[in-house]
N, C-alpha and C positions, 0 to 999 in steps of 0.2 A: 503494500500500500503506500502510496506517495505522500511523504509528509509535506511537500511543497505545497499540495492544494490545501491541507490545514493551516500551515505558515500564512499562505496568501490571504485565506479567508480572514484569520485571526487579525492581520493587518490592516484589511479593508473595513472590518468591522471596527476598530479602534479608529481609523480615519473618519468612518462615518458618524461615530459618536462625537469626535472632535469636532466635526463641520457642524454637528447639531448645537453643540455648546457655542460654537462662533456665532452662529445664525442668532441664537438666543441672547447674545450680549445686546445685540442691536434693538431688542424688544425693550422699550423705556418701561420700568416700573415705579417711576416716579421718584427715583434715587440717582443721584448724580454719579456716573462711572466714567472714569477715564477712556475705558475701552469703546465706549460710544463714539468716540470720534477717530478710531483706529483706521477706518476705511475712507476718510476725508484726504481728498488729493488738491493740493494748492498748485496753481500755474506759478512756478518759480523760473524766471527768465523763459517764459514759453515751454517749460518742460514740467509735466505733471509730476508732483513729487508727494510723498506722503507727509501728512500734516506733522507727525512725530519727529520727522528728521528736520523739520524747520522751526519747531517750537517745543517749549516745555509744557506738558499737560498736566494740571493738578486737579484735585478735587478738596478745595478749601473748607466746604461745609456739604452736608447731604444733599443740598437743592443747587448747588452750582459747580460748575467746571470753569476752571480758569485756564486761558491759554496765553502763554507769553512767548511771543516770536523771538528768535534770537536777534533778527534784524527788524528793528521796529519800523523800517520803511516798507516792508510787505504786509503791514496789517489789513490794507484793503483787500490784497490777494487771499489772505487767510479767511477774512470774512466772507469773501465771495466763494470760496472752496467750500466753507460750512454750508452757505446757503445752496449751493449746488448738490451738496451731499443729501439734501431733503431729510434732515433729522427731525423737521417739525419743530425746531427751536429757532428764535431770531437771536442772533449774536449782538451784544452790546459791547462798545469800546470806549477806554478812556485815552487812547493815543498809544498806550504801551500795553494793555492786556485786554484781551476779549474775555467777557463772561458770558457764558451759556447758563441761563436760569430755567431750571427742569420744574415746568409746572405742575401743580398737585393734581393727582389722577383721580377722575369722578369714578363713582361705583360702577356705571355703565362702561366707563372705557376700560376698567380692569376687566369685567367680564368679556370684552371684545378682545383683550389683550391675552386673556386665559385661551379664548378660541384660537388665536393666531398661534399661541405657543402650542396647543395641541395639533394643530395642523402641521407645524414643523416636525414635530413628534412622529407624526403618522408619515409624513415624507421619509424620515429616517428609517422607520419600521419598513416602508416599501422597499426602500435602497437595501435593507438586509434580506428581505424574502428574496430580492433579485440575486443577490449573492449566494443565498442558500440554492437557488436553481442552478446557477451556474456551477457551484461546487458539485452539486449532485450529479449533473451531466457530465463533469470531467471524471468523476469516481465510475460512472456507468461505462465512459469510453474506455477506462482502463480495464474494465471487467470484459469488456467485448474483445479488448486486445489480448485477453488471456493473462494481463497481470495481476489479476486479482480474482479469489475464489468468492463463491455466493455468501459465505460467512462474512470475509474481510468486507465485501461490499455492504452488507447489513450493519456490520460494527462501523464502518466509515459514515454511513448515513446517519446513523446514532449519534455519531461524534458531531458531525456537521450540525444536526438539530439543537445538540446540547450548546454548541458555541453560538447559534443564532438565538436561542432561548436567553443565554448569558447576556448577548447584546441587546435584545429587547428590553430586559429587566433594568439594565443601565439607563436605556433610554427613557422608560418611564420613570425612573428614579430623578433623572435630570429634569425631566417635564414637571413632575412633581415639585421637585425643588423651586422651580422657577415660577409655577403657579403659586405657591405658598409665599414667595418674594412678591409677587404682583399684588396678592390679596391682603398683603399687611398694610395697615393703615399708619 
């Protein structure tokens, strides 16, 4: 039985869970988080550059993200980049520091956000099911080629299912933690 199939599957499951966590960072729960601006790109000398390479990003209080550009002459470009990123937050600046004030989230908005989080979780689960199908097909090909016995195939399919079940449990835990964070007042 080829261990390569299982190693590849485990790596892809980890990547799927990591991607889910990355996607969930962008879901605003009413608390400031420096990672919310990770995907912001700024035109710096006409070259799209990640914000974190051009500025210091900090969270001075639970409702504010402070962005201090290393070069204060690019403050307008940084503001423009934030607006282009569609964060849903209007930046304000004092000439040196850009502040993003995170608005209080209403109960209805919280419920919408939990639906969004669940949708991200479901996408990740679908990705895992696709990984399971691919791994199962690979094992069945090995059996067809005579590399696996019937018992090895059954054992391999069980091992794949256990890996997928573990991945789905991890996804459920990540989604539940984000839901809890969103529903906290």
